[in-house]
C-alpha positions, 0 to 999 in steps of 0.5 A: 942145579942138576948134575953134569951126569943128568945133564948128559942124560937129559940132553941125551933124551932130547936128541932122541925126542928130537930125531924121532919126531924128525923120523916121522915126518917125511918131506916130500916135493911134487907138481901141483897137478891135479892128481897129486893135488887129490894125493894130498888130500888122501895122506890121512889114510897113509898116516893112520896106517904108519904114524908118518907125518907128511910134508908136502912141498907143491910146485909148478912144474918147471920150479919143480924140475929145477929144485929138485935137480940142484938138490939132488945134484948138490947133495942138499937134502931138503927131500925124502922123496921127490916127483921125478919122470922118465927123464931124470931117473934112468940118469940119476940112478945110473950116477946112484944118485936114487935109492933103489926100489928092488926090495919092494914088498910081494903085496906091491906087485912090480910086475903088474906096472906097465912094461912101459913105465917099468922100463923108463923108470929103470936101470938094467933092470932095476927100478929107481922110481914108481910111477904114480901115474903113466901117461901119454898124449892124445887129442881131447875135443869138443864133439859138439863144435866138431858136430857144428863145423860139419866135421867128424873126428877119426880115432887117428887124425892126421895133422892136416885134419886137426889144422882144418878142423881147429880153423873151422872150429875157431870163433874169436869173438865168442872166445872160443879157439880152435886149438889149445897147445902148450906154449910156455917155455920149458924142456917139459912144456912147450918143448915136450909137446913140440919135440913129440910133434916134430917126430910125426913131421920126420924130425929129430934133434940129433943125427947119428953123429950127434949133430943137432937138426935144427937147420933141417927142412923137417924142423921148419916145417913142425915150427911154422905149421905150430905157429900159424896154427896157433895164430890163426886158431889159438888163444891169445897169450898162447906163449905163456900157456902150459898144461894147467893153462890150457886145462883150464880153458879147455874146462872153461869151454875156449878150447875146440881141441887140446893136445895133451897129456892123457892124464887130463881126461878125468879132469876135463870129463869131471862135471864138477870142474868141466863145463864142457864134461858131457861133450868131450870125445878123444882120438890118437895124436896126430901124425903126417903119414909117415909112420910116427904120431906125435904122442909122448910117453911119460910117467910122474913118479915118486923115487927116493934121493939117496942119503936120506935119513928116512929110506924106510919110511920113504918105501912105505910112502911110495908103496902106498901112493902107487899100489893098488890099493891107492886105487881102490881108496881113490876110487872110493872117495872120488870115483873111477875116472879119477884114479891115477891112470897109466900105470898098472896093467890090473887097471885096465882089467879092472870091470870098473875102469873097462868102460870109462870113456877114455881108459882105452883109448889112453892104454892105445896112446902108451903102448903106440909110444916108443921110446927107443925108435922115436923117430922117421929116421935113426936117432942115438938117443933114447926118448920121445920127448926128450933125449936122455942125456944130462946135457938135454934139460938145460939145452932144451929150455933155452931152445924152448925160449925161442920157440915160445919168442917166435909163438909171441911174435917175438922173432921169426920161425927162421930166427928161433930155428937159427938160435936153436941151432947155435944153442945145441951145437955149443951145447954138444961141443962143450959136453964132448959130443962134436 
């Protein structure tokens, strides 16, 4: 029989061993996009260098947003690292919900992060999330179908040209649809696309006094244009399609054009996955001649929730996953076309990357997005495809459901806009903006 002193010592050793084991495993929440899946396949490199294991929680985009938001607002402590973006980072950082990344190593070279990405992930000059990849949005299109339609894509097309080309390329009998656009409800799904698109049509979420603007003629023009175009030239069931669904359709050869995240370029041109890899062209997101294009600005970034017991280990992982060395690791394993784009200046100066067919169009799209001046008429908010206020996510998710229902033919455009106006007005009044 062990003495009480020996029992105490045994218990203490067990606790130390347990805490040591916990300290060597990071739990990371991330989105089920291709670049993150690729990162998971390379995680052994991190573990071999640091001895730190990684447990992944990989979620669909809308679910990820819900899970990490709930966890951080309730201090749930489920995750040591969260994949978040330019909407959440400034709000959560200002609330002291995230660990500041102000002590990363000199080798990491924070100054190499593209200014647009660094600015969008900082609060008063302090970085609170490191960009895994950065993106804007652009047109990806089938060069063979465009040629067959007797049309030529300009580098900077108008929405009228895109609509004409989409209808000309559509061959529904052979399951070829001229255009694939997001229809799945969600503030980061259909509302990311539609908000960015609305900027080009002269619409805005709020006027300078925070009055919702869904009853404006500009929003009616935006939504009618979108619904009519998708009815004429889009795939069936488009109201259920987000980024991944449209990516699959494009890779299967079923889309003439797809306007979405620039990061998709490496997937649609990868011959291992895409049946149309050798006939893909790129162009800037469309405009209507009012001075604003329908392209967004976003980064999927890695952040550390305040209160984690593994801050040091989490910072080690973030440095590994968002470093220049990680880019080299992906290039070595997957080729330069598949490295995470849009985050570092040095990538676009690298001779190995300069000739990648979509590299310069991606950079041009990122640099042309202006979150501080996103609309034709002035607005009181920052953000291209979102308004950077805490109330936006819930409000835009509800509005996205109404717009998705209009696309599905379950209600008219006028009904969807009237409901959107009521939702936004009620939310803004309750929050004290009005």
